[in-house]
C-alpha positions, 0 to 999 in steps of 0.5 A, spaced: 500 499 499 503 506 497 501 512 501 502 518 497 502 526 498 501 531 493 507 532 489 508 540 489 510 538 497 517 539 494 519 533 499 519 525 498 512 523 495 511 517 499 513 513 505 518 508 501 522 514 498 521 517 506 525 510 508 531 510 502 532 517 504 532 516 512 533 509 514 540 509 514 541 515 519 535 514 524 540 506 525 546 510 525 542 515 530 540 508 534 546 504 534 550 510 537 544 511 542 543 503 544 550 500 543 547 494 539 546 493 532 540 488 532 537 492 538 538 498 533 535 495 528 529 493 532 527 500 534 528 504 527 523 497 524 518 500 530 519 507 528 518 506 521 511 502 523 509 507 528 510 512 521 506 508 516 501 507 522 500 516 522 502 517 515 495 520 513 496 525 519 502 528 517 501 534 513 507 532 508 512 528 509 518 533 510 515 532 517 517 525 517 524 526 519 522 529 526 517 524 527 522 518 525 528 522 530 523 522 535 521 516 535 528 513 534 529 516 541 524 514 545 525 506 543 532 507 545 530 510 552 525 504 551 530 499 549 535 502 555 530 502 560 528 494 558 535 492 559 536 495 566 530 491 569 533 485 566 539 485 569 536 487 575 534 480 575 539 476 572 546 477 573 549 482 567 553 478 562 560 479 559 561 485 554 564 481 549 570 484 546 572 486 539 577 482 535 583 484 533 581 486 526 577 490 528 581 494 533 586 495 529 581 498 524 579 503 529 584 509 531 586 510 538 583 517 538 576 515 535 576 509 541 578 514 545 572 518 543 567 513 543 568 512 549 568 518 553 561 519 549 558 512 552 560 513 558 556 520 559 550 520 562 544 517 557 541 525 557 547 527 555 549 522 551 543 522 547 543 531 546 551 530 543 549 525 539 543 529 536 547 535 536 553 533 533 553 527 530 546 528 527 548 535 526 541 538 529 540 546 531 539 547 538 531 548 537 531 541 532 534 537 538 530 540 544 523 539 540 526 531 539 528 530 546 522 534 549 526 539 552 527 546 552 532 550 548 537 552 555 537 545 558 540 543 550 545 548 551 547 547 559 546 539 557 551 540 551 556 544 554 556 540 561 557 533 556 563 537 553 566 538 558 566 532 561 568 529 554 575 534 554 576 532 561 576 524 560 581 526 553 585 530 558 586 524 563 586 518 557 593 522 555 596 524 562 595 516 564 601 515 557 
């Protein structure tokens, strides 16, 4: 079933075109938030299923990207919440280590930055990923997360200071 919108919107004319344009970006966003590709794929699939269910309610497909980002962030939060609940009831499993080939491919600085970002509290990580990876402005980030622009600014500032401090301590320990 193809849900079409008027062609004069200048954007994608169908949900299939929105999928083609947004899928990879949404998957990357979800992977950065949940640290697991399989879970990220589930989150993105649910976001697109929700988009399909509500396609007729959109004023135009240009709002689909904002809807998807918000749905992916909310889905990632739910996934992380379910993980925390599950870990409370059974012993946590060991985190799989990367293979030697993967370690060789990742640059040391990139690994350090990713580790510093992953060590941030969830809200700070969400803001940093949306602002700097997804290249969203303060207003867009605030809309996706359902917070004020001032909160985005202060959270970004605290997150960047924490990453900078983590990188400086890593450099000192060498």
